[in-house]
C-alpha positions, 0 to 999 in steps of 0.5 A, spaced: 338 572 230 335 571 223 327 570 223 325 563 222 318 561 219 313 558 223 311 551 222 304 551 221 299 546 225 294 546 219 295 542 212 299 548 208 303 542 204 299 538 199 301 530 200 305 528 194 302 526 188 304 524 181 305 531 179 309 533 185 316 532 184 318 527 178 325 524 176 328 521 170 331 514 170 337 516 170 336 520 176 333 515 180 338 510 179 344 514 179 342 516 186 340 510 188 346 507 186 351 512 189 347 512 196 345 505 197 348 500 192 355 502 191 357 500 198 355 493 196 360 493 190 365 487 191 359 483 193 354 485 187 361 484 182 361 477 185 354 476 183 355 479 176 360 473 175 356 468 176 350 471 173 354 472 167 356 464 168 349 463 168 348 467 162 353 464 158 351 457 159 345 458 154 350 459 149 354 453 150 348 449 150 346 452 144 353 451 141 353 444 143 347 443 138 352 443 131 356 437 134 351 433 137 346 433 130 352 433 125 358 429 128 353 424 132 346 424 129 348 424 122 355 422 122 353 416 127 359 417 132 358 414 138 365 416 142 363 423 140 356 421 143 360 420 150 363 427 150 357 431 147 353 428 153 359 430 158 359 437 156 352 438 156 351 435 164 358 440 166 354 446 163 348 444 167 352 443 173 355 450 173 348 453 171 345 450 176 351 453 182 351 460 178 344 461 179 344 459 187 350 463 188 347 470 185 340 469 188 343 468 195 348 474 193 343 478 190 338 477 195 342 479 201 344 485 197 337 488 195 334 486 203 340 490 206 339 496 201 332 496 202 332 496 210 337 501 210 332 505 205 327 504 210 331 507 216 334 513 212 326 515 211 324 513 218 329 517 222 328 523 216 320 522 218 321 523 225 325 529 224 320 533 220 315 538 224 308 538 226 305 541 219 308 535 215 305 530 220 299 533 219 299 533 212 302 526 211 297 521 215 300 515 218 297 511 212 301 514 207 308 514 210 307 506 212 306 506 204 312 510 203 316 506 208 314 499 207 310 498 200 314 503 196 321 500 199 319 493 198 317 494 190 323 498 189 328 492 193 324 487 188 325 491 182 332 492 183 334 485 184 330 483 177 334 490 174 341 487 176 339 479 174 337 482 168 343 486 166 348 481 169 345 474 167 339 476 162 344 481 158 350 476 158 346 470 156 343 475 150 350 477 148 353 470 147 346 467 144 347 472 139 355 471 138 353 464 137 347 465 132 352 470 128 358 465 128 353 460 124 350 466 119 350 473 120 345 474 115 340 469 119 341 473 125 340 479 121 333 477 119 331 474 126 332 482 128 328 485 122 322 487 127 326 491 132 325 498 129 318 496 129 318 496 137 322 502 139 316 507 139 310 503 142 315 501 147 317 508 149 309 509 150 308 503 154 313 505 158 310 512 159 303 509 161 306 504 166 309 510 170 303 514 169 299 508 172 303 506 177 304 513 180 297 513 181 297 506 184 302 508 189 298 514 191 292 510 192 295 505 196 297 510 200 290 512 201 288 505 202 293 504 208 291 511 211 283 509 211 285 502 215 289 506 219 283 511 221 279 505 221 282 501 226 284 507 231 277 509 231 274 503 232 269 505 238 267 510 234 265 507 228 261 502 232 258 507 237 255 511 231 254 505 226 258 506 221 261 500 219 257 500 212 259 507 211 266 506 212 265 499 208 263 503 202 268 508 202 274 502 203 271 499 197 270 505 192 278 506 194 279 498 192 276 498 186 279 504 184 286 501 186 284 494 182 283 499 176 289 502 176 293 496 178 290 492 172 292 498 167 299 498 170 299 490 169 297 491 162 302 496 160 308 492 163 305 486 160 305 490 153 312 490 152 314 482 152 307 481 148 311 486 143 317 482 143 314 475 142 311 479 135 317 481 134 321 475 135 316 471 130 316 476 125 324 474 125 323 467 126 319 467 120 323 470 116 329 465 118 325 460 116 323 462 109 330 464 108 334 459 111 330 453 110 331 454 103 338 454 104 338 447 108 333 445 102 339 447 097 345 443 101 348 450 103 347 449 110 347 443 115 341 441 119 346 441 125 348 448 123 340 450 122 339 447 130 344 451 133 342 457 130 335 455 132 336 453 138 340 460 140 335 464 137 330 460 142 334 461 148 334 469 146 327 468 147 326 468 155 331 473 156 329 478 151 322 478 154 324 478 161 329 485 159 323 487 156 318 486 162 324 489 166 323 496 163 316 495 165 317 493 172 322 499 173 317 504 171 313 501 177 319 501 181 320 508 179 314 511 181 315 508 187 322 511 188 320 518 186 315 517 192 321 515 196 326 520 194 321 525 194 321 524 202 328 524 203 328 530 200 323 534 204 327 539 208 327 539 215 324 546 216 326 546 224 333 544 226 338 545 231 342 551 230 349 550 227 353 552 233 348 550 239 350 553 245 349 549 252 342 548 255 341 552 261 343 549 268 338 548 274 330 550 274 330 555 269 325 561 268 320 560 262 320 567 259 316 569 252 317 576 250 313 579 244 311 572 241 306 572 235 305 567 231 300 565 225 298 557 222 297 560 215 292 566 215 291 564 222 293 568 227 294 564 234 298 569 238 299 577 238 305 579 241 304 575 247 309 576 253 309 572 260 314 569 264 314 563 269 318 563 275 323 558 276 321 552 281 314 555 281 308 553 278 304 557 272 297 555 270 295 558 263 287 558 262 283 560 257 277 558 252 279 553 246 283 556 241 286 562 246 293 559 244 295 555 251 297 549 247 301 553 242 306 555 247 308 548 249 309 547 241 313 554 241 317 551 248 319 545 245 320 548 238 315 543 235 314 550 232 317 557 232 314 564 232 315 569 226 316 574 231 318 575 239 323 571 243 322 564 247 328 563 253 329 559 258 334 561 263 336 566 258 338 562 253 333 562 246 330 556 245 333 557 237 340 557 239 340 550 243 341 544 239 334 540 239 336 534 243 339 538 249 333 543 248 327 537 249 331 534 255 330 540 259 322 537 258 317 533 261 310 532 258 304 530 261 298 530 257 291 528 257 293 522 252 297 518 255 301 515 250 303 508 251 307 503 246 305 496 245 311 494 249 312 492 256 310 496 262 318 497 264 320 499 257 314 504 257 318 507 263 325 507 262 324 508 254 331 504 252 335 508 258 340 503 260 343 507 266 336 506 270 337 503 276 332 499 281 332 503 286 331 509 282 325 506 278 322 503 284 322 510 287 318 513 281 313 507 281 312 509 288 312 516 287 307 515 281 302 510 284 304 505 279 305 501 285 299 501 287 296 496 281 303 493 279 301 486 283 295 486 279 298 485 272 299 478 270 307 479 269 308 485 273 313 490 270 314 486 264 306 486 262 305 488 255 300 494 255 297 493 248 297 497 242 296 505 245 296 501 252 289 498 251 290 493 257 291 499 262 285 503 264 285 511 263 288 512 270 293 507 270 296 509 263 296 517 266 300 514 272 305 510 267 307 516 264 308 520 271 312 515 272 316 516 266 316 523 267 319 522 274 325 518 271 327 523 266 328 528 272 327 534 268 327 541 270 321 543 266 314 539 266 308 541 262 302 538 264 296 539 258 289 536 261 293 531 265 286 529 268 280 532 264 279 524 262 279 521 269 274 519 274 274 523 280 278 517 284 283 516 279 284 523 278 285 524 286 291 519 285 293 522 279 293 529 282 297 526 288 302 524 283 303 530 279 304 534 285 310 530 287 312 531 280 312 539 280 316 540 286 322 543 285 321 543 277 318 550 273 311 547 271 306 550 266 299 547 267 294 547 261 287 546 265 279 547 263 278 545 270 279 551 274 279 547 281 285 543 278 289 549 279 287 554 285 294 553 288 298 555 282 303 560 284 301 564 278 295 563 273 295 567 266 289 568 263 289 567 255 283 570 250 285 569 243 292 569 243 293 575 248 295 575 256 289 579 258 290 577 266 295 574 271 295 573 278 294 568 284 287 565 284 284 570 290 287 576 286 283 574 279 277 572 283 277 579 287 278 583 280 272 580 277 275 579 270 274 574 265 277 569 270 272 570 275 267 569 270 269 563 267 270 560 275 263 562 276 261 559 270 264 552 271 260 553 278 254 554 275 254 548 270 256 543 275 258 544 282 261 537 283 267 540 278 269 546 282 270 545 290 270 551 292 274 553 298 270 554 305 275 559 307 275 563 301 271 570 300 264 569 296 265 574 291 260 580 290 254 578 286 256 571 287 248 568 287 246 575 284 240 576 279 243 576 271 247 582 270 249 585 264 255 580 264 250 575 262 251 576 254 259 575 256 258 569 260 253 566 254 259 567 249 264 564 254 259 558 255 258 557 248 266 557 246 268 553 252 262 548 251 259 548 245 
């Protein structure tokens, strides 16, 4: 087996910023086309045809100016007046139909492309390891999935529209202008060379400002996410003004950056306006003298003037697209960087089957560091199949890290983690995680119905299985009190339920999964005595016949465990039954006495148990050790 680089649980990867990964416009367009747009080529081709029709109608309208003025108004032909009118109305009908069809088709393509991009980002983000999500807060990712993808979709539609309708219209109109007089057309474009350098500088400026705006938008989303999730603590600590100031500061920075982006984006069409004005002035000065001299007709001038006037809006839109694309490119850079983020923890290329039955858990010589912080040191332990093994120790001893190792939320630098003799790295991730049910002190529920929170999308659950899980987890005890029973929505994060009710729902979910391994992480620590008693009974039923690992700071909850493993600073320092560990008088006995002294309600001593020696003794040489333990546990 090759060694795997561990996934740190503390931030080691910076949140992407404007300098992390940049792509040229050609790279971004090529990636977007190959990955998402090419599959829509038939519909896109039809849309482009209708865009070309819409764009070419401007050329037809300008071309009709010469016969309308020379043959109708100047020559006074009433017969030509009818034909010119019919042609003009036909041109407008074609333009109207083409506009509707191409807009509908482009909206369909843009929305499907954006939806596919969002789904791909979400799927990729959910496969990332814990370190990724610690360095990429929810607000940042929401900004990428929603706002950035929307920007890409909107501007992509504008780019296609510009390339199809406006570019075609511009070509046709220039063709009409050239057919009237090539010299006039050349004079009209005399200001174009002056635009090249300023336009390039404006594009670069817009890209930089747009990147900063994307980052600030992510910061704003992150701040809102933290405020709304922590609203109770904000109120209790009177932090409303502080949070408001923080958000106001970010908002002001965001506004300034957006204004700068808008300035850069508007500068390009503004420069086109100036160039057009210079060109029109040159044509009027040169062409006006020819008309006065009788070398050109009024109809020719009106056709040319109309054609060049019609080029004004397509040219401005095409110039504006350049600025819009820079905004989209900044957003697309972020999206592409996220999709390019490698998956640190992935399934084995040739996975082996997961062990059958109730597996043994074995860690052998496991060492793990998060960055420069060592968490586990050559740790070895075994949890026998079908039995309950408890992990105890002060905060930071590495207990939760063992759970992360078992479920492959992180891999060790050295050592092996085996389930039923099969190394976790050799299994497919889905097969591995199907072996576990996890109940933690944070009962995660979704803003869906109670039924959905228990079933979690499974369609093979029978009513009998569901009822059995509800009864075993004591969910049935409060089900009748809910307005819609199992179809009651539980609110964001289960806020419509009490803490004890949420825990029972999670236990029912675990019972329904019916996995061979159960992980319990402080499952009752946040509950009152009555709720704890009910939940503990449900946990006892849940752990029956399963290989169970329990993390508990309340030692009273794990006295009946088949084995208790005492950990300190990433090492196993002792293990045995509750009675054995108390009799040996090591760290476990110290922790146990400490909890009893801190509050008798926390630990319900077994009256039949032999009182350990020096239980009520005066302070002993261990007092210093106890003080240190007390500081680590409660300080």
